[in-house]
Wavefront OBJ file of the C-alpha trace (Angstrom):
o trace
v 0.000 0.000 0.000
v 1.176 3.519 -0.765
v 1.197 6.380 1.714
v -1.911 7.765 0.028
v -3.669 4.423 0.546
v -2.759 4.411 4.243
v -3.976 8.010 4.620
v -7.281 7.129 2.943
v -7.589 4.032 5.137
v -7.072 6.211 8.220
v -9.880 8.554 7.179
v -12.233 5.629 6.525
v -11.282 3.946 9.822
v -12.141 7.107 11.761
v -15.464 7.320 9.936
v -16.341 3.718 10.798
v -15.065 4.157 14.369
v -17.428 7.107 14.762
v -20.316 5.008 13.436
v -19.537 2.153 15.838
v -19.167 4.586 18.763
v -22.638 5.859 17.840
v -24.033 2.314 17.826
v -22.397 1.695 21.222
v -23.991 4.902 22.520
v -27.410 3.759 21.293
v -26.901 0.342 22.911
v -26.216 2.025 26.239
v -29.308 4.197 25.726
v -31.326 0.988 25.294
v -29.673 -0.426 28.412
v -30.746 2.521 30.546
v -34.184 2.659 28.917
v -34.689 -0.972 29.937
v -33.763 -0.146 33.526
v -36.428 2.568 33.616
v -39.009 0.130 32.272
v -38.141 -2.352 35.036
v -38.428 0.386 37.675
v -41.844 1.543 36.380
v -43.118 -2.025 36.333
v -41.880 -2.593 39.884
v -43.541 0.619 41.084
v -46.834 -0.353 39.456
v -46.810 -3.833 41.029
v -46.018 -2.325 44.439
v -48.942 0.090 44.138
v -51.345 -2.710 43.145
v -50.087 -5.070 45.852
v -50.310 -2.514 48.655
v -54.151 -2.468 49.012
v -54.345 -6.245 48.772
v -51.784 -6.760 51.491
v -53.513 -4.204 53.661
v -56.809 -6.141 53.521
v -55.267 -8.962 55.553
v -56.441 -12.584 55.585
v -55.403 -15.544 53.488
v -56.767 -14.073 50.267
v -53.980 -11.526 49.996
v -51.383 -14.154 50.752
v -52.773 -16.392 48.025
v -52.747 -13.545 45.531
v -49.144 -12.659 46.245
v -48.087 -16.282 45.972
v -49.840 -16.671 42.641
v -48.207 -13.584 41.116
v -44.758 -13.998 42.592
v -43.655 -16.569 40.028
v -44.595 -14.674 36.836
v -43.354 -11.369 38.251
v -40.058 -12.966 39.205
v -39.683 -14.426 35.731
v -40.529 -11.077 34.137
v -37.968 -9.289 36.306
v -35.360 -11.879 35.413
v -36.086 -11.459 31.709
v -35.851 -7.690 32.084
v -32.509 -7.937 33.878
v -31.259 -10.208 31.091
v -32.261 -7.570 28.538
v -30.444 -4.912 30.521
v -27.337 -7.080 30.715
v -27.566 -7.889 27.008
v -27.697 -4.263 25.918
v -24.896 -3.358 28.317
v -22.664 -6.110 26.949
v -23.482 -5.086 23.379
v -22.503 -1.507 24.219
v -19.155 -2.580 25.664
v -18.473 -4.963 22.742
v -19.209 -2.223 20.213
v -16.956 0.157 22.140
v -14.123 -2.385 21.909
v -14.640 -2.632 18.126
v -14.681 1.161 17.869
v -11.447 1.438 19.870
v -9.756 -1.098 17.562
v -10.858 0.927 14.518
v -9.695 4.088 16.267
v -6.280 2.520 16.878
v -6.068 1.359 13.264
v -6.824 4.910 12.135
v -3.983 6.295 14.273
v -1.456 3.715 13.053
v -2.380 4.125 9.390
v -2.239 7.903 9.769
v 1.421 7.598 10.695
v 2.015 5.147 7.849
v 0.274 7.577 5.493
v 3.089 10.114 5.823
v 6.378 10.174 3.969
v 8.560 9.451 5.854
v 6.642 7.230 8.293
v 6.181 8.990 11.611
v 4.268 8.995 14.871
v 0.622 10.054 14.364
v 0.606 13.294 16.333
v 2.061 15.996 14.149
v -0.890 18.425 14.261
v -4.007 19.245 16.259
v -6.163 16.792 14.289
v -3.857 13.923 15.180
v -3.418 15.106 18.781
v -7.215 15.104 19.132
v -7.527 11.590 17.713
v -4.804 10.371 20.084
v -6.368 12.086 23.102
v -9.829 10.678 22.337
v -8.294 7.228 21.921
v -6.698 7.566 25.354
v -10.101 8.316 26.927
v -11.856 5.276 25.449
v -8.877 3.000 26.125
v -8.696 4.146 29.745
v -12.425 3.509 30.146
v -12.088 -0.052 28.845
v -8.911 -0.910 30.748
v -10.035 0.481 34.099
v -13.696 -0.323 33.508
v -13.179 -4.042 33.872
v -11.249 -3.639 37.108
v -13.551 -1.089 38.727
v -16.865 -2.075 37.068
v -17.350 1.188 35.173
v -19.897 0.046 32.617
v -22.299 2.681 33.938
v -19.904 5.211 32.389
v -20.337 3.771 28.888
v -23.079 6.226 27.949
v -21.165 9.485 28.641
v -17.842 8.081 27.360
v -19.247 7.007 23.994
v -21.128 10.303 23.747
v -17.868 12.136 24.447
v -16.109 10.157 21.709
v -18.797 10.954 19.142
v -18.593 14.695 19.827
v -14.771 14.860 19.872
v -14.297 12.840 16.683
v -16.970 14.870 14.900
v -15.283 18.147 15.871
v -11.861 16.773 14.905
v -13.006 15.766 11.421
v -15.068 18.907 10.770
v -12.789 21.576 12.279
v -9.247 20.247 12.656
v -8.619 17.889 9.746
v -5.451 18.420 7.693
v -3.922 16.016 5.159
v -1.147 13.741 6.389
v 2.298 15.257 5.955
v 5.853 15.208 7.328
v 6.721 16.347 10.831
v 8.129 19.777 11.492
v 11.787 19.647 12.676
v 10.950 20.232 16.347
v 9.001 16.978 16.437
v 11.868 14.753 15.289
v 12.714 13.311 18.704
v 11.948 10.053 20.486
v 11.232 12.198 23.531
v 8.149 13.423 21.654
v 6.912 9.822 21.542
v 7.510 9.366 25.282
v 6.032 12.771 26.183
v 2.836 12.410 24.126
v 2.204 8.780 25.081
v 2.411 9.673 28.772
v 0.228 12.746 28.244
v -2.409 10.704 26.379
v -2.586 8.095 29.160
v -2.801 10.738 31.893
v -5.340 12.817 29.973
v -7.476 9.731 29.438
v -7.526 9.047 33.182
v -8.289 12.711 33.938
v -11.116 12.775 31.377
v -12.797 9.657 32.762
v -12.275 11.026 36.274
v -13.860 14.312 35.208
v -16.895 12.422 33.904
v -17.235 10.693 37.279
v -16.914 14.061 39.068
v -19.530 15.660 36.801
v -21.943 12.780 37.362
v -21.385 13.173 41.113
v -22.385 16.843 40.993
v -25.425 16.201 38.797
v -26.678 13.330 40.949
v -26.073 15.248 44.173
v -28.021 18.216 42.804
v -30.900 15.962 41.769
v -31.003 14.344 45.214
v -30.916 17.681 47.043
v -33.755 19.055 44.904
v -35.818 15.881 45.118
v -35.704 15.338 41.360
v -34.037 11.925 41.273
v -36.408 9.810 39.175
v -36.606 6.153 40.241
v -35.061 3.907 37.606
v -33.528 6.815 35.697
v -29.914 7.033 34.661
v -28.842 8.980 37.735
v -30.731 6.650 40.051
v -28.928 3.608 38.620
v -25.502 5.173 39.035
v -23.364 4.163 42.037
v -24.078 6.079 45.237
v -22.365 9.415 45.847
v -19.466 8.090 47.983
v -18.706 5.493 45.293
v -18.702 8.111 42.520
v -16.392 10.288 44.601
v -14.092 7.335 45.249
v -13.935 6.352 41.552
v -13.057 9.923 40.576
v -10.300 10.049 43.177
v -8.768 6.759 42.072
v -8.720 7.817 38.426
v -7.047 11.128 39.233
v -4.579 9.432 41.565
v -3.684 7.048 38.733
v -3.234 9.800 36.153
v -1.364 12.344 38.250
v 2.089 10.668 38.458
v 1.941 9.938 34.730
v 1.053 13.572 34.038
v 3.902 14.648 36.324
v 6.322 12.619 34.214
v 4.836 13.890 30.945
v 4.702 17.590 31.871
v 7.693 18.026 34.194
v 10.173 15.419 32.947
v 9.639 14.241 29.368
v 8.315 17.612 28.196
v 11.278 19.694 29.375
v 13.757 17.115 28.040
v 12.081 17.282 24.648
v 12.063 21.105 24.828
v 15.804 21.120 25.489
v 16.348 18.852 22.470
v 14.092 20.924 20.200
v 14.831 24.486 21.322
v 17.944 24.258 23.491
v 16.246 25.104 26.778
v 14.363 23.031 29.332
v 11.865 25.829 30.025
v 10.844 28.587 27.619
v 7.720 30.051 29.273
v 5.765 28.902 26.262
v 1.959 29.078 26.801
v 1.577 25.301 26.607
v 4.384 24.777 29.106
v 2.828 27.302 31.488
v -0.666 25.790 31.227
v 0.676 22.254 31.594
v 2.222 23.399 34.876
v -1.041 25.106 35.905
v -2.895 21.846 35.278
v -0.318 20.010 37.362
v -0.763 22.489 40.239
v -4.573 22.162 40.182
v -4.484 18.368 40.172
v -1.834 18.364 42.897
v -4.083 20.619 44.978
v -7.032 18.276 44.359
v -5.144 15.181 45.508
v -3.524 16.965 48.447
v -6.788 18.489 49.675
v -8.656 15.215 49.372
v -5.955 13.145 51.058
v -4.971 15.494 53.883
v -7.760 18.011 54.451
v -10.561 15.516 53.949
v -12.102 17.412 51.034
v -14.600 15.038 49.504
v -17.787 15.312 47.556
v -18.774 18.598 45.970
v -15.593 20.586 46.728
v -13.308 17.860 45.393
v -15.452 17.373 42.288
v -15.370 21.101 41.498
v -11.566 21.219 41.786
v -11.279 18.143 39.550
v -13.425 19.801 36.873
v -11.368 22.998 37.116
v -8.280 20.875 36.532
v -9.869 19.261 33.489
v -10.848 22.696 32.148
v -7.209 23.826 32.352
v -6.190 20.600 30.614
v -8.642 21.219 27.772
v -7.461 24.800 27.401
v -3.868 23.621 27.285
v -4.765 20.981 24.728
v -6.999 23.001 22.396
v -7.537 26.588 23.522
v -3.929 27.734 23.290
v -3.732 26.804 19.618
v -6.733 29.018 18.881
v -5.897 31.952 21.174
v -2.130 32.062 20.675
v -1.777 30.443 17.252
v 1.737 30.937 15.948
v 2.683 32.610 19.212
v 3.172 29.192 20.785
v 6.251 27.123 20.076
v 3.947 24.084 20.240
v 1.748 25.215 17.315
v 1.956 22.323 14.876
v -1.346 22.743 13.131
v 0.411 23.170 9.847
v 2.382 19.954 10.368
l 1 2 3 4 5 6 7 8 9 10 11 12 13 14 15 16 17 18 19 20 21 22 23 24 25 26 27 28 29 30 31 32 33 34 35 36 37 38 39 40 41 42 43 44 45 46 47 48 49 50 51 52 53 54 55 56 57 58 59 60 61 62 63 64 65 66 67 68 69 70 71 72 73 74 75 76 77 78 79 80 81 82 83 84 85 86 87 88 89 90 91 92 93 94 95 96 97 98 99 100 101 102 103 104 105 106 107 108 109 110 111 112 113 114 115 116 117 118 119 120 121 122 123 124 125 126 127 128 129 130 131 132 133 134 135 136 137 138 139 140 141 142 143 144 145 146 147 148 149 150 151 152 153 154 155 156 157 158 159 160 161 162 163 164 165 166 167 168 169 170 171 172 173 174 175 176 177 178 179 180 181 182 183 184 185 186 187 188 189 190 191 192 193 194 195 196 197 198 199 200 201 202 203 204 205 206 207 208 209 210 211 212 213 214 215 216 217 218 219 220 221 222 223 224 225 226 227 228 229 230 231 232 233 234 235 236 237 238 239 240 241 242 243 244 245 246 247 248 249 250 251 252 253 254 255 256 257 258 259 260 261 262 263 264 265 266 267 268 269 270 271 272 273 274 275 276 277 278 279 280 281 282 283 284 285 286 287 288 289 290 291 292 293 294 295 296 297 298 299 300 301 302 303 304 305 306 307 308 309 310 311 312 313 314 315 316 317 318 319 320 321 322 323 324 325 326 327 328 329 330 331 332 333 334 335
């Protein structure tokens, strides 16, 4: 295959990955719709059974015994449907991630000479989105994060759509500053850390939304928020994800990044906007972990700090290229 063939394959793989992410999103929508149906059915049965049980006597006992079998079978069938749609959603996400990975690899092979697939903002965005979905799958099995499938696949759809519509540039050679193996180390670490921070931010956002719904009495039985883990569990998941990502981000931003900067520009620190905002992100996440571990900040306060950290990360990743443009030494959009 020629470089043009690999570049075309990359574009098609991203298109199909987006389609499969969409199918995974719809599968998770069906999963949560089924849970609401089960909850409504359970509420209806409870309302019908209440007067009968209140009447007393053997008649009510006979009625409950007669309906317990069919209701139990119906609930079991409903739970099987929920499990089926959830498994389909995860399986489709795995297929989408494989297509996503194939798109990244072929993007690098579609350049002459062959290079790593992060030479411009389009490729950085693809790599960052891949890190989010990969982190969800890897940590999801260990920490049972399937409930996060709906927002993660929705996030992937939006990011890939914006990347293709707003950031796409044809595959081309790297600019001289990117010819370093330290770039590979720096970006790989940043992608892994950013993926953990993104999934942690989703958990923090869900915590705040569910807490608000509970406080205002708007938590609908059987709805998506009701089926999420309880608030302490959401807070704990967010903390673990951030604790996992922080040392990797420390290495990426404060070790590999400066070493690469010294190779590319002859100085470990240049007060470049991306360097400054990477350090700001590090400070915010360090404050989050320190406050939660030592001052006992949990719940709402910790979630807000985590989302502030993610906002600084997004600005560092995307905003600087739009606000500073060529004023940043890290502007590779023309790569």
